[in-house]
ZADO-1210 file (C-alpha; in nm, 4 decimals, padded with zeros to 6 digits):
<atoms>
<atom x="00.0008" y="-00.0014" z="00.0002" code="MET" pos="1"/>
<atom x="00.1063" y="00.3399" z="-00.0728" code="GLU" pos="2"/>
<atom x="00.1635" y="00.5806" z="00.1960" code="LYS" pos="3"/>
<atom x="-00.0198" y="00.9090" z="00.1622" code="LYS" pos="4"/>
<atom x="00.1560" y="01.2219" z="00.2582" code="GLU" pos="5"/>
<atom x="-00.0323" y="01.4583" z="00.4747" code="LYS" pos="6"/>
<atom x="-00.0493" y="01.8048" z="00.3475" code="LYS" pos="7"/>
<atom x="-00.0789" y="02.0989" z="00.5787" code="ALA" pos="8"/>
<atom x="-00.4259" y="02.2513" z="00.5531" code="PRO" pos="9"/>
<atom x="-00.4252" y="02.5682" z="00.3414" code="VAL" pos="10"/>
<atom x="-00.6005" y="02.8640" z="00.4838" code="LYS" pos="11"/>
<atom x="-00.8032" y="03.0554" z="00.2376" code="LYS" pos="12"/>
<atom x="-00.8062" y="03.4317" z="00.2966" code="THR" pos="13"/>
<atom x="-01.0959" y="03.6274" z="00.1675" code="VAL" pos="14"/>
<atom x="-01.0756" y="04.0034" z="00.1409" code="ALA" pos="15"/>
<atom x="-01.3478" y="04.1812" z="00.3245" code="LYS" pos="16"/>
<atom x="-01.5851" y="04.3700" z="00.1033" code="LYS" pos="17"/>
<atom x="-01.6316" y="04.7268" z="00.2067" code="THR" pos="18"/>
<atom x="-01.9853" y="04.8526" z="00.1686" code="PRO" pos="19"/>
<atom x="-02.0246" y="05.0722" z="-00.1380" code="VAL" pos="20"/>
<atom x="-02.2109" y="05.3943" z="-00.0787" code="LYS" pos="21"/>
<atom x="-02.4814" y="05.4671" z="-00.3255" code="LYS" pos="22"/>
<atom x="-02.5146" y="05.8142" z="-00.4645" code="THR" pos="23"/>
<atom x="-02.8422" y="05.9994" z="-00.4352" code="ALA" pos="24"/>
<atom x="-02.9070" y="05.9423" z="-00.8060" code="ALA" pos="25"/>
<atom x="-02.8602" y="05.5652" z="-00.7710" code="LYS" pos="26"/>
<atom x="-03.0867" y="05.5586" z="-00.4663" code="LYS" pos="27"/>
<atom x="-03.3536" y="05.7581" z="-00.6479" code="ALA" pos="28"/>
<atom x="-03.3280" y="05.5106" z="-00.9395" code="ALA" pos="29"/>
<atom x="-03.3636" y="05.2246" z="-00.6931" code="ALA" pos="30"/>
<atom x="-03.6637" y="05.3904" z="-00.5373" code="GLY" pos="31"/>
<atom x="-03.4925" y="05.4646" z="-00.2105" code="LYS" pos="32"/>
<atom x="-03.4460" y="05.7971" z="-00.0438" code="THR" pos="33"/>
<atom x="-03.1268" y="05.9449" z="00.0824" code="ALA" pos="34"/>
<atom x="-03.2506" y="06.0002" z="00.4399" code="VAL" pos="35"/>
<atom x="-03.0140" y="05.9013" z="00.7138" code="LYS" pos="36"/>
<atom x="-03.1715" y="05.6782" z="00.9696" code="SER" pos="37"/>
<atom x="-03.1461" y="05.7828" z="01.3253" code="GLY" pos="38"/>
<atom x="-03.1104" y="06.1474" z="01.2393" code="ALA" pos="39"/>
<atom x="-03.3670" y="06.3617" z="01.4194" code="PRO" pos="40"/>
<atom x="-03.6278" y="06.5221" z="01.1953" code="LYS" pos="41"/>
<atom x="-03.6209" y="06.8988" z="01.1826" code="LYS" pos="42"/>
<atom x="-03.9514" y="07.0671" z="01.2401" code="THR" pos="43"/>
<atom x="-04.0408" y="07.3997" z="01.0892" code="ALA" pos="44"/>
<atom x="-04.0481" y="07.6846" z="01.3354" code="LYS" pos="45"/>
<atom x="-04.3205" y="07.9416" z="01.3188" code="LYS" pos="46"/>
<atom x="-04.1888" y="08.2896" z="01.2816" code="THR" pos="47"/>
<atom x="-04.3680" y="08.6188" z="01.3121" code="ALA" pos="48"/>
<atom x="-04.4643" y="08.7787" z="00.9823" code="ALA" pos="49"/>
<atom x="-04.2042" y="09.0281" z="00.8732" code="ARG" pos="50"/>
<atom x="-04.2826" y="09.3695" z="00.7466" code="LYS" pos="51"/>
<atom x="-04.1233" y="09.4450" z="00.4101" code="PRO" pos="52"/>
<atom x="-03.8053" y="09.6457" z="00.4502" code="ALA" pos="53"/>
<atom x="-03.8098" y="10.0037" z="00.3295" code="LYS" pos="54"/>
<atom x="-03.5993" y="10.0684" z="00.0188" code="LYS" pos="55"/>
<atom x="-03.3008" y="10.2890" z="00.0606" code="ALA" pos="56"/>
<atom x="-03.3390" y="10.6180" z="-00.1149" code="VAL" pos="57"/>
<atom x="-03.0239" y="10.8184" z="-00.1870" code="LYS" pos="58"/>
<atom x="-03.0757" y="11.1860" z="-00.2015" code="LYS" pos="59"/>
<atom x="-02.8105" y="11.3533" z="-00.4117" code="ILE" pos="60"/>
<atom x="-02.7626" y="11.7160" z="-00.3265" code="GLY" pos="61"/>
<atom x="-02.5244" y="11.9758" z="-00.1974" code="GLY" pos="62"/>
<atom x="-02.2104" y="11.8312" z="-00.0456" code="GLY" pos="63"/>
<atom x="-02.1908" y="11.4834" z="-00.1989" code="GLU" pos="64"/>
<atom x="-01.9406" y="11.4146" z="-00.4761" code="PRO" pos="65"/>
<atom x="-02.0923" y="11.3067" z="-00.8056" code="GLN" pos="66"/>
<atom x="-01.9327" y="11.0962" z="-01.0759" code="ASP" pos="67"/>
<atom x="-01.9492" y="11.2035" z="-01.4403" code="GLY" pos="68"/>
<atom x="-02.2093" y="10.9377" z="-01.5225" code="THR" pos="69"/>
<atom x="-02.4423" y="11.0577" z="-01.2533" code="LEU" pos="70"/>
<atom x="-02.4237" y="11.4117" z="-01.3879" code="ALA" pos="71"/>
<atom x="-02.5296" y="11.2819" z="-01.7320" code="VAL" pos="72"/>
<atom x="-02.8051" y="11.0742" z="-01.5731" code="VAL" pos="73"/>
<atom x="-02.9279" y="11.3892" z="-01.3855" code="LYS" pos="74"/>
<atom x="-02.9466" y="11.5860" z="-01.7113" code="LYS" pos="75"/>
<atom x="-03.1300" y="11.2982" z="-01.8832" code="CYS" pos="76"/>
<atom x="-03.3733" y="11.2893" z="-01.5911" code="PHE" pos="77"/>
<atom x="-03.4356" y="11.6644" z="-01.6228" code="LYS" pos="78"/>
<atom x="-03.4954" y="11.6387" z="-01.9983" code="VAL" pos="79"/>
<atom x="-03.7480" y="11.3522" z="-01.9552" code="LEU" pos="80"/>
<atom x="-03.9162" y="11.5475" z="-01.6724" code="ASP" pos="81"/>
<atom x="-03.9409" y="11.8562" z="-01.8871" code="ASP" pos="82"/>
<atom x="-04.1024" y="11.6486" z="-02.1659" code="LYS" pos="83"/>
<atom x="-04.3700" y="11.5319" z="-01.9192" code="LYS" pos="84"/>
<atom x="-04.2549" y="11.1714" z="-01.8640" code="ALA" pos="85"/>
<atom x="-04.4515" y="11.0095" z="-01.5874" code="ASP" pos="86"/>
<atom x="-04.3314" y="10.8083" z="-01.2870" code="ASN" pos="87"/>
<atom x="-03.9589" y="10.8848" z="-01.3349" code="LEU" pos="88"/>
<atom x="-03.7166" y="10.6785" z="-01.1303" code="LYS" pos="89"/>
<atom x="-03.3383" y="10.6369" z="-01.1207" code="ILE" pos="90"/>
<atom x="-03.2100" y="10.3112" z="-00.9781" code="LEU" pos="91"/>
<atom x="-02.8492" y="10.2725" z="-00.8612" code="ASP" pos="92"/>
<atom x="-02.7509" y="09.9194" z="-00.9725" code="VAL" pos="93"/>
<atom x="-02.3706" y="09.9543" z="-00.9210" code="ARG" pos="94"/>
<atom x="-02.2377" y="09.6264" z="-00.7932" code="GLY" pos="95"/>
<atom x="-02.5710" y="09.4550" z="-00.8670" code="LYS" pos="96"/>
<atom x="-02.5708" y="09.4604" z="-01.2460" code="SER" pos="97"/>
<atom x="-02.2737" y="09.3494" z="-01.4569" code="PRO" pos="98"/>
<atom x="-02.3857" y="09.5600" z="-01.7548" code="ILE" pos="99"/>
<atom x="-02.4563" y="09.9116" z="-01.6207" code="THR" pos="100"/>
<atom x="-02.4497" y="10.1372" z="-01.3171" code="ASN" pos="101"/>
<atom x="-02.7805" y="10.3219" z="-01.3342" code="TYR" pos="102"/>
<atom x="-03.1279" y="10.2713" z="-01.4747" code="PHE" pos="103"/>
<atom x="-03.3509" y="10.5607" z="-01.5723" code="ILE" pos="104"/>
<atom x="-03.7121" y="10.4416" z="-01.5854" code="ILE" pos="105"/>
<atom x="-03.9920" y="10.6522" z="-01.7256" code="ALA" pos="106"/>
<atom x="-04.3471" y="10.6158" z="-01.8552" code="THR" pos="107"/>
<atom x="-04.4846" y="10.7758" z="-02.1714" code="ALA" pos="108"/>
<atom x="-04.8534" y="10.8423" z="-02.2161" code="THR" pos="109"/>
<atom x="-04.8769" y="10.7302" z="-02.5839" code="SER" pos="110"/>
<atom x="-04.6735" y="10.6006" z="-02.8721" code="GLU" pos="111"/>
<atom x="-04.6050" y="10.9534" z="-03.0125" code="PRO" pos="112"/>
<atom x="-04.4995" y="11.0592" z="-02.6618" code="HIS" pos="113"/>
<atom x="-04.2777" y="10.7498" z="-02.6353" code="LEU" pos="114"/>
<atom x="-04.1121" y="10.8440" z="-02.9662" code="ARG" pos="115"/>
<atom x="-04.0654" y="11.2067" z="-02.8576" code="ALA" pos="116"/>
<atom x="-03.9078" y="11.1088" z="-02.5286" code="LEU" pos="117"/>
<atom x="-03.6681" y="10.8710" z="-02.7011" code="GLY" pos="118"/>
<atom x="-03.5713" y="11.1335" z="-02.9595" code="ASN" pos="119"/>
<atom x="-03.5209" y="11.4021" z="-02.6954" code="GLU" pos="120"/>
<atom x="-03.3104" y="11.1701" z="-02.4821" code="LEU" pos="121"/>
<atom x="-03.0867" y="11.0828" z="-02.7764" code="GLU" pos="122"/>
<atom x="-03.0522" y="11.4516" z="-02.8720" code="LYS" pos="123"/>
<atom x="-02.9477" y="11.5362" z="-02.5162" code="THR" pos="124"/>
<atom x="-02.6828" y="11.2609" z="-02.5152" code="LEU" pos="125"/>
<atom x="-02.5474" y="11.3864" z="-02.8450" code="LYS" pos="126"/>
<atom x="-02.5267" y="11.7440" z="-02.7054" code="ASP" pos="127"/>
<atom x="-02.3409" y="11.6133" z="-02.4003" code="LEU" pos="128"/>
<atom x="-02.0955" y="11.4264" z="-02.6202" code="GLY" pos="129"/>
<atom x="-02.2114" y="11.0859" z="-02.4970" code="VAL" pos="130"/>
<atom x="-02.2559" y="10.8297" z="-02.7714" code="SER" pos="131"/>
<atom x="-02.5377" y="10.5830" z="-02.7172" code="ALA" pos="132"/>
<atom x="-02.4023" y="10.2262" z="-02.7576" code="ILE" pos="133"/>
<atom x="-02.7311" y="10.0784" z="-02.8411" code="GLY" pos="134"/>
<atom x="-03.0895" y="10.1685" z="-02.8947" code="ARG" pos="135"/>
<atom x="-03.3981" y="09.9551" z="-02.9256" code="ASP" pos="136"/>
<atom x="-03.6415" y="10.1990" z="-03.0787" code="TYR" pos="137"/>
<atom x="-03.9376" y="09.9909" z="-03.1903" code="ASN" pos="138"/>
<atom x="-04.2169" y="10.2071" z="-03.0450" code="THR" pos="139"/>
<atom x="-04.4811" y="09.9519" z="-03.1426" code="SER" pos="140"/>
<atom x="-04.3450" y="09.7305" z="-02.8648" code="SER" pos="141"/>
<atom x="-04.4258" y="10.0021" z="-02.6098" code="GLY" pos="142"/>
<atom x="-04.0729" y="09.9985" z="-02.4754" code="TRP" pos="143"/>
<atom x="-03.7695" y="10.2064" z="-02.5826" code="VAL" pos="144"/>
<atom x="-03.4263" y="10.1396" z="-02.4438" code="VAL" pos="145"/>
<atom x="-03.1296" y="10.3694" z="-02.4837" code="VAL" pos="146"/>
<atom x="-02.7953" y="10.2224" z="-02.3679" code="ASP" pos="147"/>
<atom x="-02.5395" y="10.4841" z="-02.2643" code="GLY" pos="148"/>
<atom x="-02.2969" y="10.2120" z="-02.1327" code="PHE" pos="149"/>
<atom x="-02.2799" y="10.3287" z="-01.7728" code="ASP" pos="150"/>
<atom x="-02.6568" y="10.3903" z="-01.7643" code="PHE" pos="151"/>
<atom x="-02.9620" y="10.2602" z="-01.9454" code="MET" pos="152"/>
<atom x="-03.2834" y="10.4525" z="-02.0035" code="ALA" pos="153"/>
<atom x="-03.6030" y="10.2495" z="-02.0215" code="HIS" pos="154"/>
<atom x="-03.9116" y="10.4334" z="-02.1430" code="ILE" pos="155"/>
<atom x="-04.2380" y="10.2393" z="-02.1328" code="PHE" pos="156"/>
<atom x="-04.6017" y="10.2776" z="-02.2150" code="LEU" pos="157"/>
<atom x="-04.8058" y="10.2235" z="-01.8956" code="PRO" pos="158"/>
<atom x="-04.9209" y="09.8709" z="-01.9936" code="GLU" pos="159"/>
<atom x="-04.5681" y="09.7509" z="-02.0665" code="GLN" pos="160"/>
<atom x="-04.4236" y="09.9062" z="-01.7492" code="ARG" pos="161"/>
<atom x="-04.6738" y="09.7173" z="-01.5436" code="GLY" pos="162"/>
<atom x="-04.6275" y="09.3955" z="-01.7363" code="MET" pos="163"/>
<atom x="-04.2453" y="09.3875" z="-01.7208" code="TYR" pos="164"/>
<atom x="-04.2168" y="09.5186" z="-01.3696" code="GLY" pos="165"/>
<atom x="-03.8560" y="09.6247" z="-01.4066" code="ILE" pos="166"/>
<atom x="-03.8536" y="09.7912" z="-01.0627" code="GLU" pos="167"/>
<atom x="-03.9431" y="09.4599" z="-00.9021" code="SER" pos="168"/>
<atom x="-03.6594" y="09.2902" z="-01.0905" code="LEU" pos="169"/>
<atom x="-03.4204" y="09.5378" z="-00.9312" code="TRP" pos="170"/>
<atom x="-03.5923" y="09.5723" z="-00.5961" code="LYS" pos="171"/>
<atom x="-03.2609" y="09.5568" z="-00.4147" code="ASP" pos="172"/>
<atom x="-03.1339" y="09.8636" z="-00.5997" code="ALA" pos="173"/>
<atom x="-03.1328" y="10.2027" z="-00.4307" code="ASP" pos="174"/>
<atom x="-03.3510" y="10.4764" z="-00.5768" code="GLU" pos="175"/>
<atom x="-03.1749" y="10.8070" z="-00.6360" code="ILE" pos="176"/>
<atom x="-03.3689" y="11.1246" z="-00.5772" code="VAL" pos="177"/>
<atom x="-03.2434" y="11.4639" z="-00.6948" code="PHE" pos="178"/>
</atoms>
């Protein structure tokens, strides 16, 4: 008979599998939510109703230094006011808008009035030596825009001003009063 040699038992080592974390997208696909178990649920706290904050109004007058653009804006404001533009506002959007520093917003009473305000504004800029970069002058739209680079003038018919609500888009801007 043959003699069998005894072999030493071989230990098999198996690498431990580390649990794989699923991303939120994979969990959503699997129909699971990404909520941690054991975490306390946050409950909504009731807070007192807040009153809307009053907008800051900058009054430009006697002792404050003015930049060159603001002087041009002031003259444009005066021209539009002299031509009976309604609801005139100047918004200071410096640091809030990447394209301009000031908005002049005015309302015309009719399409001919809208055309007249736009023409007078452009004439004033020409007299001041300021070249308008762009101009959207389609009066049938009810909105004329004159771009003076550091400021933009928006002249609306009443319906368009209410519809576009440009003041509400820039509600964080300060209003300048002369």
